C-alpha positions in Angstrom: 33.8 40.6 -39.5 34.7 37.8 -42.0 33.0 39.2 -45.5 32.2 35.5 -46.1 29.7 35.1 -43.2 27.6 37.4 -40.9 26.1 36.4 -37.6 22.9 38.7 -37.0 22.5 39.3 -33.3 19.7 41.7 -33.6 17.2 43.6 -36.0 20.0 46.6 -36.0 22.4 44.2 -37.4 19.7 43.3 -40.2 18.7 46.8 -41.1 22.4 47.6 -41.4 23.1 44.9 -44.0 19.8 45.9 -45.7 21.1 49.6 -45.9 24.5 48.3 -47.4 22.5 46.3 -50.1 20.4 49.3 -50.9 23.5 51.5 -51.1 24.9 49.0 -53.6 27.7 47.5 -51.3 28.5 43.7 -51.5 26.5 41.5 -48.7 28.6 38.7 -46.9 28.3 35.3 -48.6 26.0 34.0 -45.9 24.1 34.9 -42.7 23.3 32.9 -39.6 21.0 34.1 -36.6 21.8 34.0 -33.0 19.3 35.4 -30.5 17.1 36.9 -33.0 14.5 37.1 -34.8 12.1 36.7 -32.0 9.0 38.8 -31.0 8.3 39.9 -27.4 4.7 40.9 -26.3 3.3 41.7 -22.8 -0.1 41.0 -22.2 -2.1 42.4 -18.8 -5.4 41.0 -17.8 -6.5 38.5 -15.1 -6.1 35.4 -17.5 -2.5 36.2 -18.5 0.1 35.2 -15.4 2.3 32.7 -16.7 -0.5 31.3 -19.3 -2.1 31.9 -22.4 -5.8 31.7 -23.2 -7.0 29.5 -26.2 -8.2 32.6 -28.2 -5.0 34.2 -27.8 -2.9 31.2 -28.8 -5.2 30.9 -31.8 -3.4 34.1 -33.1 0.1 32.2 -33.0 -1.5 29.0 -34.3 -2.6 31.1 -37.3 1.1 32.7 -37.5 2.4 29.3 -37.8 -0.1 28.5 -40.5 1.3 31.5 -42.6 5.0 30.7 -42.1 4.0 26.9 -43.3 2.7 28.6 -46.5 5.9 31.0 -46.8 8.4 28.3 -46.6 6.1 26.1 -49.1 6.2 29.1 -51.3 10.0 29.8 -51.2 10.9 26.2 -51.3 8.2 24.7 -53.8 6.8 27.6 -55.6 3.6 27.4 -54.2 2.0 28.4 -51.0 0.6 24.8 -50.5 1.7 23.7 -46.9 0.8 20.1 -48.0 3.9 20.2 -49.7 5.9 20.2 -46.7 7.1 17.0 -45.1 6.8 16.2 -41.3 10.5 17.0 -40.9 10.0 20.4 -42.7 6.8 21.2 -40.4 8.9 20.4 -37.3 12.0 22.1 -38.3 10.2 25.5 -39.0 7.8 25.3 -35.9 7.8 28.5 -33.9 8.3 28.5 -30.2 5.8 30.5 -28.2 7.5 30.9 -24.7 5.6 32.4 -21.7 7.6 33.7 -18.7 6.7 32.0 -15.6 4.4 34.1 -13.1 4.2 36.9 -16.0 2.5 37.8 -19.1 5.5 38.1 -21.2 5.4 36.1 -24.5 8.5 35.3 -26.7 7.8 34.0 -30.3 11.2 32.2 -31.5 11.8 31.7 -34.9 15.0 30.1 -34.8 13.9 27.0 -36.8 12.2 29.1 -39.8 15.3 31.2 -40.1 17.6 28.0 -40.0 15.9 26.4 -42.8 15.2 29.7 -45.1 18.7 29.0 -46.9 17.6 25.5 -47.8 14.5 27.0 -49.5 15.8 29.4 -51.9 19.3 27.6 -52.5 19.5 27.1 -56.4 16.8 29.7 -57.1 18.7 32.7 -56.8 22.4 34.0 -56.6 24.5 34.4 -53.5 23.5 38.1 -53.0 20.1 37.5 -53.7 19.7 34.6 -51.3 21.1 36.8 -48.5 18.9 39.8 -48.8 16.1 37.4 -49.2 16.7 35.8 -45.9 17.3 39.1 -44.1 14.3 40.8 -45.5 12.2 37.6 -44.5 13.6 37.8 -41.0 12.8 41.4 -40.9 9.1 40.8 -42.2 8.4 38.1 -39.8 10.4 38.7 -36.7 11.1 42.8 -36.9 9.8 45.2 -34.5 10.0 48.1 -36.8 7.7 46.3 -39.5 5.2 45.2 -36.8 4.9 48.7 -35.9 4.6 49.5 -39.8 1.7 47.2 -39.7 -0.1 48.9 -36.8 0.5 52.2 -38.6 -1.0 51.0 -41.8 -4.3 49.6 -40.2 -4.5 52.9 -38.5 -4.5 54.7 -41.8 -6.9 52.2 -43.3 -9.4 52.3 -40.4 -9.4 56.3 -40.4 -10.7 56.4 -43.8 -13.4 53.7 -42.8 -14.8 55.2 -39.7 -17.7 57.4 -39.9 -17.4 58.8 -36.3 -15.2 62.2 -36.4 -14.1 61.8 -32.6 -13.2 58.0 -33.4 -11.1 59.2 -36.6 -9.7 61.9 -34.3 -8.6 59.4 -31.5 -6.9 57.0 -34.2 -5.0 60.1 -35.5 -3.6 60.8 -32.0 -1.9 57.3 -31.9 1.5 57.2 -33.1 3.3 53.7 -33.2 6.6 54.8 -35.0 9.3 57.2 -34.3 10.6 59.6 -37.2 13.8 57.1 -37.6 11.5 54.2 -37.6 9.6 55.8 -40.3 12.6 56.3 -42.6 13.8 52.6 -42.0 10.5 51.4 -43.1 10.3 53.6 -46.2 13.8 51.7 -47.3 12.4 48.4 -46.4 9.1 49.1 -48.1 11.2 49.8 -51.1 13.0 46.8 -50.9 10.0 44.7 -50.5 8.2 46.3 -53.6 11.4 45.2 -55.7 11.4 41.9 -54.6 8.4 39.4 -55.5 9.9 36.7 -53.0 9.9 39.4 -50.2 6.3 40.9 -51.3 5.0 37.4 -50.7 6.5 37.2 -47.4 5.0 40.5 -46.5 1.6 39.6 -47.7 1.7 36.4 -45.6 3.1 38.1 -42.5 0.4 40.9 -42.8 -2.2 38.2 -42.4 -0.5 36.7 -39.5 -0.2 40.0 -37.5 -3.8 40.5 -38.1 -4.5 37.4 -36.7 -2.3 38.1 -33.6 -3.5 41.7 -32.7 -7.1 40.4 -33.3 -6.3 37.9 -30.5 -5.0 40.5 -28.2 -8.4 42.1 -28.1 -9.0 39.5 -25.6 -6.5 40.9 -23.2 -6.8 44.2 -21.1 -3.6 45.4 -22.9 -0.8 44.1 -25.2 2.4 45.7 -25.5 5.0 45.5 -28.1 8.5 47.7 -27.9 6.8 50.5 -25.9 3.7 50.4 -28.0 0.3 49.5 -25.9 -2.9 48.5 -27.4 -6.0 48.4 -25.1 -8.5 45.8 -26.1 -10.4 48.3 -28.0 -7.8 49.7 -29.9 -6.8 46.1 -31.1 -10.7 45.4 -32.3 -10.9 48.8 -34.0 -7.4 48.2 -36.0 -8.2 44.8 -37.2 -11.7 45.2 -38.2 -12.7 44.7 -41.7 -8.9 43.8 -42.4 -8.8 42.3 -46.0 -6.9 39.1 -46.4 -3.5 39.9 -48.4 -2.2 36.5 -48.9 -4.7 35.5 -51.4 -2.7 37.4 -54.0 1.0 36.2 -54.7 3.6 36.6 -57.2 5.0 33.6 -59.0 8.0 35.2 -60.6 10.5 32.6 -61.9 12.0 30.8 -65.0 9.4 28.5 -67.0 9.3 26.5 -70.0 6.2 27.2 -72.2 4.2 23.9 -72.7 1.4 25.0 -74.5 -0.1 28.3 -76.4 -3.7 28.7 -77.0 -4.4 31.8 -79.0 -7.8 30.6 -80.4 -9.8 32.6 -78.1 -9.5 36.3 -79.5 -10.3 38.0 -76.2 -8.2 35.4 -74.0 -4.5 34.5 -74.7 -3.8 31.4 -72.8 -0.2 29.6 -71.9 0.4 26.5 -69.9 3.8 26.8 -68.0 5.9 24.7 -65.8 8.6 26.2 -63.3 11.9 25.0 -64.1 13.1 24.9 -60.3 9.9 23.1 -58.9 6.9 21.1 -60.3 4.6 23.9 -60.3 2.4 24.0 -63.3 -0.2 26.4 -64.2 -2.3 28.1 -66.7 -1.8 31.9 -67.4 -3.6 34.4 -69.4 -1.9 37.7 -71.0 -4.2 40.5 -70.9 -4.6 42.8 -73.7 -4.8 45.8 -71.3 -0.7 45.8 -71.1 0.8 48.1 -73.7 3.3 45.5 -74.5 0.8 42.6 -74.6 1.4 41.7 -78.2 5.3 41.7 -77.7 4.8 39.3 -74.7 2.4 37.1 -76.8 5.1 36.8 -79.7 7.9 36.1 -76.7 5.8 33.5 -75.3 5.1 31.7 -78.6 8.8 32.0 -79.6 9.7 30.3 -76.6 7.2 27.4 -77.1 8.6 26.8 -80.6 12.3 26.9 -79.4 11.7 25.2 -76.2 13.6 27.3 -74.2 12.7 28.6 -70.7 12.1 32.2 -70.3 11.7 34.4 -67.1 8.0 35.2 -66.2 6.4 37.8 -63.9 3.2 36.3 -62.9 0.4 37.7 -60.7 -1.8 35.0 -59.1 -4.6 34.3 -56.9 -4.6 31.1 -54.8 -7.0 29.7 -52.3 -6.4 26.6 -49.9 -2.9 26.2 -51.6 -4.7 26.0 -55.3 -3.7 28.7 -57.9 -7.1 30.1 -59.1 -6.1 32.4 -61.6 -2.7 33.9 -63.0 -1.9 36.8 -65.2 1.6 37.2 -66.9 2.7 40.8 -66.4 5.8 40.6 -68.6 8.2 38.0 -70.4 12.1 38.3 -70.3 14.5 36.4 -72.0 16.9 34.4 -69.9 20.7 35.4 -70.7 
């Protein structure tokens, strides 16, 4: 294979390159996708014979909504889908194909994957672009991480259920093989170290919740050998907390204003150098190096030089409601 480019045909291909990256090997300069990623589900029930019900379609509509937010976040630095042009919305639209006379559903993500490189170009180096694209493909279109979602929901629900018999019933469920479990450990570590991927995982988590919740309308739903009946789909998604309200907004910022007049709240107005994102942040004194961060922020304002900020934020309907600076790093 030409080291400059790679064509990804399957989840196995993507996982192999992730393993290369984690072990310190050089990745190709670019990737493209052919025949993957896609998710395939098989539904059973009297209403699922070459067609879908509105309640099940709602799950895929919600998935599209989260994909729109994820693309906006990657390209514009904010999960506000209103930033997307009509052309962008059409380009990243998923295709939900239902096989004639069957309950087999394929979710095709060609458009979304094809636009990812354009969303992140100029915001990170070539190797970071490739691993971000591969990680995003695995998060949204990978069977292994879909099973990991089911496993995580199982663990959460086991701790919430009061009935011993219900807990035992869930404990008996096994969604992943030993090999898949090891691979998800690798992917989970990678995601935790990449804020852009952590954001994608949060958005995809909520999308998967909506999809599995919609499967409760079918008698059974199957993905890669895992079968969920209606009761199990309901049990797994009950009380699921939305994760996508919390996002990371790490990036290079200019410090526009520092307000240290409030002894209990050090405020900073910042603007991302790669987008028009402008937000108000605070530095909390609970962080051990808060004083050092405050000094670095003030210096950056005086010098009029951008700095790299790690920012934890909460958003609602595309609007940033609160933001906390976790650390400040000089750009070299």
